[in-house]
TORDOMAR-852325 format. One line per 5 residues: their letters; for each residue x, y, z of N, C-alpha, C, CB. Coordinates in Angstrom, 2 decimals. Glycine has a CB too. Example, Ala and Ser with C-alpha at 12.3 -4.5 7.8 and 13.67 -1.06 7.14 Angstrom:
as	13.19 -5.69 7.80 12.30 -4.50 7.80 13.20 -3.30 7.80 11.31 -4.47 9.05 | 12.85 -2.25 7.08 13.67 -1.06 7.14 12.90 0.03 7.87 14.08 -0.60 5.72
//
This chain:
mmald	-1.98 -12.04 9.99 -1.83 -12.28 8.57 -2.26 -13.72 8.28 -0.37 -12.03 8.10 | -3.12 -13.88 7.30 -3.58 -15.21 6.91 -2.54 -15.83 5.98 -4.98 -15.15 6.23 | -2.16 -17.07 6.26 -1.19 -17.76 5.41 -1.90 -18.30 4.17 -0.50 -18.91 6.18 | -1.20 -18.28 3.07 -1.75 -18.85 1.85 -1.68 -20.36 1.94 -0.99 -18.34 0.59 | -2.74 -21.04 1.55 -2.81 -22.49 1.64 -2.59 -23.08 0.25 -4.17 -22.95 2.24
ftnmm	-1.34 -23.39 -0.07 -1.02 -23.94 -1.39 -1.25 -25.45 -1.46 0.44 -23.63 -1.73 | -1.47 -26.11 -0.33 -1.61 -27.56 -0.33 -2.89 -28.05 -0.96 -1.52 -28.08 1.07 | -3.92 -27.22 -0.99 -5.21 -27.66 -1.51 -5.52 -27.11 -2.90 -6.29 -27.24 -0.56 | -4.53 -26.60 -3.63 -4.78 -26.06 -4.95 -5.02 -27.19 -5.95 -3.62 -25.19 -5.41 | -6.03 -27.02 -6.76 -6.46 -28.08 -7.67 -6.06 -27.79 -9.11 -7.96 -28.28 -7.59
ddrlg	-6.04 -28.82 -9.91 -5.72 -28.76 -11.32 -6.84 -28.07 -12.08 -5.46 -30.15 -11.88 | -6.48 -27.15 -12.98 -7.46 -26.39 -13.76 -8.31 -27.29 -14.65 -6.76 -25.35 -14.60 | -7.76 -28.40 -15.12 -8.52 -29.31 -16.01 -9.74 -29.89 -15.32 -7.62 -30.44 -16.49 | -9.72 -29.92 -13.99 -10.85 -30.45 -13.25 -11.92 -29.38 -13.00 -10.38 -31.04 -11.93 | -11.68 -28.19 -13.53 -12.64 -27.12 -13.35 -12.57 -26.48 -11.98 -14.02 -27.63 -13.59
rmtge	-11.49 -26.73 -11.28 -11.33 -26.15 -9.96 -10.33 -25.00 -10.03 -10.88 -27.21 -8.93 | -10.23 -24.30 -8.94 -9.39 -23.11 -8.90 -7.91 -23.49 -8.96 -9.68 -22.30 -7.64 | -7.15 -22.85 -9.83 -5.71 -23.07 -9.90 -5.02 -22.25 -8.83 -5.17 -22.70 -11.30 | -3.73 -22.45 -8.67 -2.97 -21.68 -7.70 -3.08 -20.20 -7.93 -1.52 -22.09 -7.74 | -2.97 -19.77 -9.18 -3.05 -18.35 -9.49 -4.45 -17.80 -9.21 -2.68 -18.10 -10.96
grihs	-5.48 -18.57 -9.56 -6.85 -18.14 -9.28 -7.13 -18.05 -7.80 -7.83 -19.09 -9.92 | -6.56 -18.98 -7.06 -6.73 -18.98 -5.60 -6.07 -17.76 -4.99 -6.13 -20.27 -4.98 | -4.88 -17.45 -5.46 -4.17 -16.28 -4.95 -4.96 -15.01 -5.25 -2.74 -16.19 -5.56 | -5.47 -14.91 -6.48 -6.27 -13.73 -6.85 -7.49 -13.62 -5.95 -6.70 -13.81 -8.34 | -8.16 -14.74 -5.69 -9.34 -14.75 -4.83 -9.00 -14.30 -3.41 -9.96 -16.14 -4.80
egrss	-7.89 -14.78 -2.89 -7.46 -14.37 -1.54 -7.07 -12.90 -1.52 -6.29 -15.24 -1.07 | -6.45 -12.43 -2.60 -6.11 -11.01 -2.70 -7.35 -10.14 -2.72 -5.28 -10.75 -3.95 | -8.36 -10.59 -3.45 -9.63 -9.85 -3.52 -10.29 -9.80 -2.13 -10.59 -10.50 -4.55 | -10.26 -10.92 -1.41 -10.82 -10.95 -0.05 -10.05 -10.02 0.87 -10.79 -12.39 0.51 | -8.75 -10.01 0.73 -7.92 -9.13 1.54 -8.23 -7.66 1.23 -6.43 -9.42 1.31
fqhel	-8.39 -7.34 -0.06 -8.74 -5.96 -0.43 -10.08 -5.56 0.19 -8.81 -5.80 -1.97 | -11.08 -6.44 0.08 -12.40 -6.12 0.63 -12.32 -5.89 2.14 -13.41 -7.26 0.32 | -11.50 -6.68 2.81 -11.32 -6.48 4.26 -10.69 -5.12 4.54 -10.45 -7.61 4.85 | -9.59 -4.82 3.83 -8.89 -3.55 4.06 -9.78 -2.35 3.72 -7.61 -3.50 3.21 | -10.56 -2.46 2.62 -11.49 -1.40 2.24 -12.53 -1.19 3.33 -12.17 -1.73 0.89
svglr	-13.10 -2.27 3.84 -14.14 -2.13 4.86 -13.57 -1.53 6.15 -14.78 -3.49 5.16 | -12.34 -1.91 6.51 -11.70 -1.32 7.69 -11.49 0.18 7.47 -10.34 -2.02 7.98 | -10.96 0.54 6.30 -10.72 1.95 6.00 -12.00 2.77 6.01 -10.05 2.09 4.67 | -13.04 2.26 5.38 -14.31 3.00 5.33 -14.96 3.09 6.71 -15.28 2.33 4.34 | -14.88 2.00 7.47 -15.45 2.02 8.82 -14.73 3.04 9.69 -15.38 0.61 9.45
kmrwg	-13.40 3.06 9.61 -12.64 4.03 10.41 -12.93 5.46 9.97 -11.14 3.74 10.31 | -13.10 5.66 8.67 -13.44 7.01 8.17 -14.83 7.41 8.68 -13.41 7.05 6.60 | -15.75 6.49 8.65 -17.13 6.78 9.05 -17.23 7.05 10.56 -18.05 5.62 8.67 | -16.51 6.28 11.36 -16.64 6.39 12.80 -15.53 7.20 13.46 -16.67 5.03 13.39 | -14.62 7.75 12.66 -13.57 8.59 13.22 -14.14 9.85 13.83 -12.54 8.95 12.15
lrkaa	-13.48 10.37 14.84 -13.96 11.59 15.48 -14.02 12.74 14.48 -13.06 11.97 16.66 | -13.00 12.83 13.66 -12.98 13.85 12.61 -12.45 13.18 11.35 -12.10 15.09 13.01 | -13.23 13.22 10.28 -12.80 12.58 9.04 -11.47 13.14 8.58 -13.84 12.76 7.95 | -11.25 14.43 8.77 -10.00 15.04 8.34 -8.81 14.42 9.06 -10.03 16.55 8.59 | -9.01 13.97 10.29 -7.92 13.35 11.05 -7.56 11.98 10.50 -8.31 13.23 12.53
rrlct	-8.45 11.33 9.75 -8.19 10.02 9.16 -7.59 10.12 7.77 -9.47 9.22 9.11 | -7.60 11.32 7.20 -7.06 11.51 5.85 -5.54 11.43 5.87 -7.51 12.86 5.27 | -5.00 10.90 4.82 -3.56 10.86 4.62 -3.09 12.28 4.39 -3.16 9.93 3.43 | -2.11 12.75 5.15 -1.67 14.13 5.00 -0.85 14.31 3.71 -0.84 14.57 6.22 | -0.86 15.53 3.21 -0.13 15.85 1.98 0.96 16.86 2.28 -1.10 16.41 0.90
lgtkq	1.88 16.96 1.36 2.99 17.89 1.52 2.54 19.35 1.41 4.05 17.61 0.50 | 1.55 19.61 0.60 1.05 20.97 0.46 1.85 21.84 -0.49 1.02 21.62 1.79 | 2.83 21.27 -1.18 3.57 22.04 -2.18 3.34 21.42 -3.54 5.10 22.09 -1.84 | 3.22 22.25 -4.54 2.94 21.76 -5.90 4.12 21.01 -6.48 2.56 22.93 -6.81 | 5.31 21.58 -6.39 6.50 20.95 -6.97 7.63 21.00 -5.96 6.91 21.64 -8.30
pvgqy	7.70 20.00 -5.09 8.76 20.01 -4.08 10.14 19.91 -4.72 8.56 18.86 -3.10 | 11.09 20.62 -4.11 12.47 20.61 -4.59 13.27 19.69 -3.67 13.09 22.06 -4.61 | 13.99 18.75 -4.27 14.73 17.81 -3.46 15.96 17.28 -4.16 13.86 16.68 -3.05 | 16.70 16.47 -3.41 17.89 15.83 -3.96 17.86 14.35 -3.64 19.19 16.48 -3.42 | 18.38 13.54 -4.55 18.41 12.09 -4.39 19.18 11.74 -3.12 19.06 11.41 -5.63
agqrs	18.59 10.89 -2.28 19.21 10.50 -1.02 19.49 9.00 -0.95 18.33 10.91 0.14 | 19.29 8.28 -2.06 19.63 6.87 -2.11 18.45 5.93 -1.91 20.65 6.58 -1.09 | 18.78 4.64 -2.01 17.78 3.60 -1.79 18.08 2.93 -0.46 17.79 2.56 -2.95 | 17.01 2.70 0.32 17.19 2.06 1.63 15.87 1.50 2.13 17.76 3.07 2.65 | 15.96 0.71 3.18 14.77 0.17 3.83 14.21 1.23 4.77 15.09 -1.15 4.60
islsq	12.90 1.44 4.67 12.22 2.46 5.47 11.14 1.76 6.29 11.60 3.59 4.57 | 11.04 2.12 7.56 9.98 1.61 8.41 8.64 2.14 7.92 10.22 2.00 9.90 | 7.67 1.25 7.74 6.35 1.68 7.27 5.71 2.67 8.24 5.43 0.47 7.10 | 6.07 2.62 9.51 5.50 3.54 10.49 5.99 4.98 10.29 5.84 3.08 11.89 | 7.07 5.17 9.53 7.59 6.51 9.27 6.97 7.14 8.03 9.09 6.46 9.12
ivgte	6.16 6.39 7.30 5.50 6.92 6.10 4.16 7.49 6.55 5.32 5.81 4.99 | 4.07 8.81 6.53 2.93 9.49 7.14 2.02 10.23 6.16 3.41 10.45 8.15 | 2.42 10.28 4.90 1.61 11.07 3.98 1.89 10.76 2.53 1.81 12.52 4.23 | 1.38 11.64 1.68 1.48 11.47 0.25 1.77 12.81 -0.42 0.19 10.87 -0.30 | 2.28 12.70 -1.60 2.49 13.91 -2.39 1.16 14.39 -2.96 3.51 13.65 -3.53
nrsde	0.26 13.42 -3.31 -0.92 13.87 -4.06 -2.15 12.96 -4.02 -0.54 14.05 -5.44 | -2.22 11.93 -3.19 -3.35 10.99 -3.27 -4.05 10.80 -1.92 -2.86 9.63 -3.78 | -4.32 11.87 -1.24 -4.90 11.78 0.10 -6.36 11.33 0.12 -4.80 13.11 0.78 | -7.02 11.31 -1.03 -8.42 10.91 -1.07 -8.62 9.43 -1.38 -9.16 11.74 -2.09 | -7.54 8.67 -1.56 -7.65 7.26 -1.94 -7.28 6.29 -0.82 -6.78 7.00 -3.13
fdief	-6.48 6.74 0.13 -6.03 5.89 1.24 -6.16 6.69 2.53 -4.55 5.42 1.03 | -6.44 5.97 3.64 -6.51 6.67 4.92 -5.11 6.76 5.52 -7.48 5.94 5.89 | -5.03 7.30 6.70 -3.75 7.55 7.35 -2.94 6.28 7.62 -3.97 8.29 8.64 | -3.62 5.12 7.65 -2.94 3.84 7.84 -2.80 3.09 6.52 -3.71 2.98 8.85 | -3.02 3.77 5.42 -2.93 3.22 4.06 -3.95 2.13 3.77 -1.55 2.68 3.83
hpike	-5.10 2.16 4.46 -6.22 1.31 4.05 -6.82 1.98 2.81 -7.30 1.13 5.22 | -7.13 1.22 1.78 -7.81 1.83 0.63 -9.21 2.29 1.06 -7.91 0.82 -0.57 | -9.64 3.43 0.51 -10.98 3.93 0.84 -11.81 4.20 -0.42 -10.87 5.22 1.68 | -11.34 3.67 -1.55 -12.08 3.78 -2.81 -12.11 2.40 -3.48 -11.43 4.85 -3.77 | -13.29 1.97 -3.89 -13.46 0.66 -4.53 -12.66 0.54 -5.82 -14.94 0.41 -4.83
ylser	-12.51 1.62 -6.59 -11.82 1.54 -7.87 -10.34 1.19 -7.74 -11.96 2.84 -8.61 | -9.80 1.19 -6.54 -8.40 0.81 -6.32 -8.20 -0.71 -6.33 -7.91 1.37 -5.00 | -9.30 -1.46 -6.36 -9.21 -2.91 -6.14 -8.37 -3.65 -7.17 -10.58 -3.48 -6.13 | -8.53 -3.37 -8.46 -7.84 -4.16 -9.48 -6.32 -4.09 -9.30 -8.22 -3.68 -10.88 | -5.80 -2.90 -9.18 -4.35 -2.75 -9.02 -3.89 -3.29 -7.67 -3.94 -1.27 -9.16
wvrvw	-4.68 -3.05 -6.62 -4.32 -3.51 -5.28 -4.20 -5.03 -5.26 -5.36 -3.04 -4.24 | -5.17 -5.71 -5.87 -5.15 -7.18 -5.91 -3.98 -7.68 -6.74 -6.49 -7.71 -6.48 | -3.66 -7.01 -7.84 -2.49 -7.42 -8.64 -1.21 -7.31 -7.82 -2.38 -6.55 -9.92 | -1.05 -6.23 -7.07 0.14 -6.07 -6.22 0.15 -7.14 -5.14 0.17 -4.65 -5.57 | -1.00 -7.37 -4.49 -1.09 -8.40 -3.44 -0.71 -9.76 -4.01 -2.52 -8.44 -2.85
savaq	-1.22 -10.09 -5.19 -0.94 -11.38 -5.81 0.55 -11.53 -6.13 -1.76 -11.55 -7.09 | 1.15 -10.46 -6.63 2.58 -10.50 -6.94 3.40 -10.76 -5.68 3.03 -9.18 -7.60 | 3.07 -10.07 -4.60 3.79 -10.27 -3.33 3.59 -11.69 -2.84 3.31 -9.25 -2.26 | 2.35 -12.20 -2.92 2.06 -13.56 -2.46 2.81 -14.61 -3.26 0.56 -13.83 -2.56 | 3.11 -14.32 -4.53 3.83 -15.27 -5.38 5.34 -15.05 -5.34 3.34 -15.15 -6.81
gvplp	5.80 -14.06 -4.56 7.22 -13.80 -4.43 7.83 -13.04 -5.60 7.94 -15.08 -4.27 | 6.99 -12.37 -6.38 7.49 -11.58 -7.51 8.14 -10.32 -6.95 6.33 -11.23 -8.51 | 9.40 -10.06 -7.32 10.04 -8.83 -6.82 9.39 -7.59 -7.44 11.55 -8.86 -7.13 | 9.10 -6.62 -6.61 8.51 -5.36 -7.06 9.54 -4.26 -6.93 7.23 -5.02 -6.26 | 9.43 -3.22 -7.75 10.39 -2.12 -7.63 10.20 -1.37 -6.31 10.23 -1.14 -8.81
pvell	11.24 -0.71 -5.84 11.10 0.06 -4.60 10.10 1.19 -4.79 12.46 0.62 -4.15 | 9.46 1.59 -3.70 8.56 2.73 -3.74 9.41 4.00 -3.81 7.60 2.75 -2.50 | 8.79 5.10 -4.20 9.49 6.39 -4.23 8.92 7.26 -3.13 9.34 7.08 -5.62 | 9.81 7.71 -2.23 9.40 8.52 -1.09 10.11 9.86 -1.07 9.67 7.77 0.21 | 9.43 10.84 -0.51 10.02 12.15 -0.26 10.22 12.26 1.25 9.10 13.33 -0.81
ekdgw	11.43 12.66 1.67 11.73 12.76 3.09 11.71 14.23 3.52 13.10 12.12 3.42 | 10.98 14.48 4.59 10.93 15.84 5.14 10.93 15.72 6.66 9.67 16.64 4.62 | 11.93 16.27 7.30 12.04 16.28 8.76 11.96 14.88 9.37 10.96 17.15 9.35 | 12.55 13.90 8.71 12.58 12.54 9.24 11.32 11.72 8.97 12.81 12.58 10.69 | 10.35 12.29 8.28 9.12 11.60 7.93 9.06 11.44 6.42 7.88 12.36 8.45
yyvrd	8.27 10.48 5.95 8.25 10.16 4.53 6.86 10.32 3.94 8.75 8.73 4.31 | 6.85 10.80 2.70 5.63 11.03 1.94 5.75 10.26 0.62 5.38 12.57 1.69 | 4.69 9.63 0.20 4.72 8.76 -0.96 4.60 9.57 -2.25 3.61 7.71 -0.89 | 5.54 9.36 -3.13 5.45 9.91 -4.48 4.89 8.84 -5.41 6.85 10.39 -4.98 | 5.41 7.62 -5.29 4.93 6.50 -6.09 5.02 5.23 -5.25 5.75 6.35 -7.42
ghhri	3.93 4.44 -5.24 3.96 3.18 -4.52 2.88 3.04 -3.46 5.28 3.01 -3.89 | 1.82 3.81 -3.57 0.74 3.77 -2.58 0.17 2.36 -2.41 -0.38 4.73 -2.99 | -0.09 1.67 -3.53 -0.64 0.31 -3.47 0.35 -0.65 -2.81 -1.01 -0.19 -4.87 | 1.64 -0.54 -3.15 2.65 -1.42 -2.56 2.73 -1.21 -1.05 4.02 -1.17 -3.21 | 2.63 0.03 -0.61 2.68 0.33 0.83 1.43 -0.21 1.51 2.81 1.85 1.07
svara	0.27 -0.01 0.90 -0.98 -0.51 1.45 -0.95 -2.03 1.60 -2.16 -0.09 0.55 | -0.49 -2.72 0.57 -0.40 -4.19 0.61 0.62 -4.63 1.66 -0.02 -4.75 -0.77 | 1.76 -3.97 1.71 2.79 -4.33 2.69 2.25 -4.21 4.12 4.04 -3.45 2.52 | 1.53 -3.14 4.38 0.94 -2.96 5.71 -0.12 -4.03 5.98 0.32 -1.55 5.85 | -0.95 -4.31 4.97 -2.00 -5.33 5.13 -1.40 -6.70 5.44 -2.86 -5.42 3.87
lgfev	-0.23 -6.99 4.88 0.41 -8.28 5.09 1.31 -8.30 6.33 1.23 -8.64 3.88 | 1.37 -7.20 7.05 2.12 -7.16 8.30 3.60 -6.88 8.16 1.95 -8.43 8.98 | 4.04 -6.38 7.00 5.44 -6.03 6.85 5.77 -4.84 7.75 5.78 -5.72 5.38 | 7.02 -4.72 8.14 7.45 -3.59 8.97 8.28 -2.58 8.20 8.24 -4.09 10.15 | 8.95 -3.03 7.13 9.79 -2.14 6.33 9.51 -2.36 4.85 11.30 -2.38 6.63
ieavv	9.92 -1.38 4.06 9.78 -1.48 2.61 10.99 -0.81 1.97 8.44 -0.82 2.12 | 11.41 -1.35 0.84 12.52 -0.75 0.10 12.03 0.50 -0.61 13.13 -1.76 -0.92 | 12.83 1.56 -0.53 12.41 2.83 -1.13 13.59 3.59 -1.71 11.69 3.69 -0.10 | 13.29 4.30 -2.78 14.20 5.30 -3.33 13.75 6.61 -2.70 14.18 5.35 -4.93 | 14.68 7.28 -2.02 14.33 8.46 -1.23 14.89 9.74 -1.86 14.84 8.30 0.19
telld	14.05 10.75 -1.89 14.45 12.09 -2.28 14.28 12.97 -1.05 13.61 12.63 -3.50 | 15.34 13.60 -0.64 15.30 14.49 0.53 14.85 15.87 0.07 16.69 14.56 1.24 | 13.79 16.38 0.69 13.28 17.70 0.32 14.18 18.79 0.89 11.83 17.89 0.81 | 14.41 19.79 0.07 15.26 20.90 0.48 14.39 22.09 0.86 16.23 21.29 -0.65 | 14.85 22.85 1.87 14.13 24.08 2.23 14.38 25.10 1.15 14.57 24.62 3.64
k	13.31 25.79 0.78 13.45 26.82 -0.27 13.98 28.11 0.31 12.11 27.07 -0.97
//
């Protein structure tokens, strides 16, 4: 993880990059790196399908609220509905994700508290309902856990 260098931030009146502009620039660089890693892995993977984020496969999962807790990012293995935007390691694989991804990255870099992600739990594994960008950024920054509101899926 690259550390943010706040010591060299310049005053905007001098026409140089401000702290916020610097953070945005570093976020954009981080997104481009993550995108290139994701696309390279998709391109060179043995089977592209194996690199895709798995989905639940149900249109409207039935579940019950299981509370808010810290979840290991390694236990988040899929998505409810966005398997074409992130790979199995939550690298972005679409350029159009950049604006929101960079905003999330910048918020985390500035210490802005973000809401917990929403996860669906099935057989001890987690699928993302809301928070794909937050999970992608957390993984890119080397986090190991993320706060989540969890819904436990019920067998029909």
